[in-house]
N, C-alpha and C positions, 0 to 999 in steps of 0.2 A: 296515818299518812296515807290518804287513799287518793283516787284520780278525782274525786268530787272537790277535794280542795287543792288540787293540781300538786298532791305530794308534799304540800308544806306541812310541817308538824301541827298536831292537834292544838288548838287553842290560838293559834297564830291569828293576827287581826290584818286583814289586808285592806288596802283602800277599795273603795266602790266606785270613785270617779276618777278617770284619767285626766291628767294634766299635761297640755301639750308640751314636748321637749324641744324648744328652739334651740338649735346648737349655735348659738352666738357668742358663748364665753370661749376665749382664746387668750390664756396667759403665757402660752409658750409650752404647757405641760401635754406631753403625749400620753394619752390613756390607752391601755393594753398596747403597750408598745411592740410586744411579739405576735400578736394576731396577725396584721396584715404581712409582715414579713414571712411569716409561715406560710401564709396562704399563697405568697408569690413562689416560695420555695417549692411547696407541692405543685403549684402550677407548672413550674420547669419540669419538675419529675414526670409528671403526667402529660407533658407537652400540650398545655392547655393554650388558648389564646385569650380567654375571657375571664375576668374576674366579675362576679356578681355579687354586689352588697345589698342584702336586704335590710332597710332601715339605716341609710349611709348617712343620715345628717346632713351637714353641709360639705361632706366629701372630703375632706382635707387628706385623710389618710389614703382614701381610695384613688384620688386623683394624681397620689405620687407614684402609683403603679404605673401610669401613663408616661410615655407611649410604649413601655414594654409589653403592656397588654391592653386590650380592649376593655373597657371599664363600663359596667351596667350598674346604676344606682336606683333603688327602689324608696321612695319617701312620699311625705305629702306635706301641703302647706308651706309655710316660708321655707324649710328646708329644701324641698323640691324646687321651689321657685329660684333660690339661690344658686344651686346647682346648674339648673337650666340655663340661666343668665350669665353665669360666670364660667362655665366649663363646656363650651360647645362641642369639644371633641369627644365628651361622653356619651353615653346613651340613658337618659333619665325617664322613668316612669312614675307618675303619681299614683300612690297606693296607700291606702289606708288600711293597715293591717288590724287596728282595732275592730273594724266592721267588716271583716273577711274579705278585704280587698287582695287581688293579686294580679299578675300578669303573665299570660301566656308566652313563653320564651321558646321558640323553634327548637326541636330536639337536636338539629346540627350544630347549634351554638351550645346547648347544654352539655354535649358530648364533648366540647372543648372548653369546659367551665369549672371553676372552682368558687364554691359559694360561701360567703360570710354574713354572719348574722352577729354583730359584735355589741353587746350590752343594749338589747333591745327588748329582750323577752320579759324584763321586769317592768317594762311600761305600760304592758297590755292587761286590762281586766280578764280578759279570755285569750290565753295564747294558744288555744287550740287550732285557729285558723293558720297562724303563722307556722306551726309545726305542720300541718297539712301542706302548706306551701312548700316548705323545705323537703318535705318527704317526695312530693311531686316531681321537683328538681332533681332530686337524687335518683329518679328512675333513670336519668341519662348522665347527670353530672357526676364528676368523679369523686368529690368530697366536699363536705360543708363544715365550716368552723363555726360553732356557737359559743360566746363567752357571756357571762353575767357576774356580778359581784358575789363573792362567797359570804353569806349572811353570818354565819359564825365568826368569821375571821375579821369581818367589817364591824360587825355590831357587838359580838360577844354572843355566847351560848345562851344567855339569859334573854335575849331579843325576842320579843312576841309580837313586833310589828305596832303599827304600820311603819315602813320605812323611813329613816330619816329624809332621805331625799324625797320632797314633796311630788317629783314626777313618776317616782317608782310606786306600782301597785303592791307587789310582794317581792320577796328575795328568797332564795333558796340556799341552803348549804350543798357541798357537792354531792353528797349521797342522795338528797331529795332530788338534785338536778339530772343525776343519772336516772334515777327511777321515773321521773317525768318524762324524760326523752325515750327510754326504752319502752314506756308503755305507749308511746306514739309510735313505736316501729323504728325509732332513731337511736340504735344501739351503738354506743360509742365504739371506735377501735381504740381511741385513747381518750381518757378523762382525767384531769388533775388541775393542778394550780398554776397560773402564769401570773407575771407581774402586773399590778394594778395600773402604775404610771411610771414614767422615765424620772421622775423627781423622787418619790418615795421608794421605788424599787423594792415592793412588798408582795408577797406571794399572797393576795387577797381576791384573786379573781379567778373564778371557775372556768376551765375551758374543756368543750368536748369536741372531738373531731370524728365525725360521722362518715363512714364510707359509703360511696354509692353503690348502687346494684350492680353496676358493671363490674365491681372489683370481686374476685373470688375469695373465700376465706383465707387463703394463704396470703393473698395481696393486702387483705384488710390486717391481719396480723403483722406483716410487715409496716403497714401504715402506721400502727400504734407503736411500734418499737422505735420507727424513726423518729416520730413526733416527740417520745420522750427524750431521745438522744439529742436531738435538735434543740429542744427547750433547754436541756441541761447543759448545753455546750457553751463555751466562752464566746465572747464576739470574735476573737482570733480564730477558733475553730470553725465557726460558722462561716468566715471569710475564706478559710483555706479549703473548705468544702463547696467549692465553685459548682453551681447548680448542674453543669454538665456532667459532674462526677459524684451526684449525690447517692448513687447506688452503693458506694464505699461504706456509708454509714450503716448500712444495714445488711450488708453482705461482705463480712471477712475484715472489716476496719472500724468496728464499734469502738476500740479503744481511743480512737481519734475525737470521739464526741462522747465524753462520760455522762452517765445518767445522773439524775438528781443526787443531793446529798443523802446520807444515811437518814438523816432526821426527816428531810422533805419526803423521802420514799417511803419511810416508816409510816408518817402522818397519813399519807395517800392511801397506804394499805389498810389502816384503821379505819379512814372514812369511808372505804369500800367494803368493809366487813372481812377484809383478807386477814385474819388476826394471827394465824401462824406465820405467813410471811412477815408481817409487821415485827412480831417477835423476834424472829431470826435476823432480821436488819438491825433493829434497835440494840438488841443485847450484843450483835456482832461488833457495832460501833464502839460499845462500852469496852468490850474486850480487847479492841485494838486503838483505843483512846490515846489521842495525843494532847499536847497543850491548847490546841485549836478546837478540840472536841467540845460542843456545847451541851455537857453533861446536865445541867439543871432542866433545859428543854427535853432531853431524850428521856429522863425520868419522868417528866410531866406526862409525855406520851405513852411512856409504859404504864403509869398510873390511870390514864384512860383506858388503855387497852385491858388493865386487870379489871377495872369497874365494869366494862362492857362484858367481860367474862365472869362477872359476879363474883370475883376472888375480892372481897371486900376489904379483908385485913391486909393483903398485899397493896391494894389501890391507896389505902390510908397510908402506910409506910412509904411508899413511892412518892406519893404527894408531899409528904413531910420532908423527905430527903431534898425533893425539888425545891421547895419553899426555903429550907434552911440555906441551900445553896444561892438561891435568887430570889429574895423577898418579893420582888415584883411580880412573880408568878403565882402569888397568892390569890389576886383577883381572879387569874384564869381558873384556877381550882375552884373558886367560889362559884363562878359563872357555870362552870362544868356540873357542880353538884345541883344548883338551881335548876338548870336544864334538865337534869336527871328526874329531878323531883316533879318538874312539870310534866314530863312526859310519862312518869308512873302514875300521876293523877288522872291523866286522859287515857289510860290505858295502854300507852305505846311504851314498849322497851327501847 
């Protein structure tokens, strides 16, 4: 996993030719349903007037934020033409991200802006130019949100590419995405999972929230805490936390917006290599188990944790206990070991 292959696991086969993504399919499903609402909430929090969407497609989710915010969309081809022709109230720029395109946005606008890059990076043969563009905006912009499918959760641990979606060049798991962004100077204040769509409602999309350079280290930490709490909150709790009172979620009222479940939180810690934290969260969940505790899934994650720590006997026993309780986990266990063997053969642990 190196910068040369954009931090995707060794042996992974990426596509070499990009296919244009025409954002014309609309069956009513909302993809990444939390990304744009979170961007709006952060824009309120930082008193921003503008939402800038890099790779906006046909702009359905972006235009829903108007007129509360001035909207700026970047795309090219038929997507750009559609936005320009149908939404005259927006600011639209034709930008070919694959070929290093960009647009200079005045600092006075960026200082009042939140940037979105939602499920775009996986479409690019070389995402370097995109990351440089986001980095240049964050010199002044308050925050950027970057999402992309989580490969291991969408395709399985054994997936070695190319992606099933013909318009995708490559896909990352969460740990690889964090490494890619951090190497480009885009170190996330928050990195975790979010809903893939409002139909399946499965946590199979990676989301990274990057603080702008104007934020202090303390403010960046508060940003990360707030994002985790907001994403873990129920719709009712989000509604109660009116944008004008968002500070209550990170200062003195954290209980109003609970964090993710122990299973989700433990899994995130494992994916980030935070093994001590993962062990504490997952074993704590078992100690306080109720009838609703997903014991097989927790045992599976503890098995992953043991395997990563090279406690092979413990891993086998935990995987066995998980499979006994839920036979459907057998496939996940097999996929996990296939991925581990692949990594070992390529010299990666």
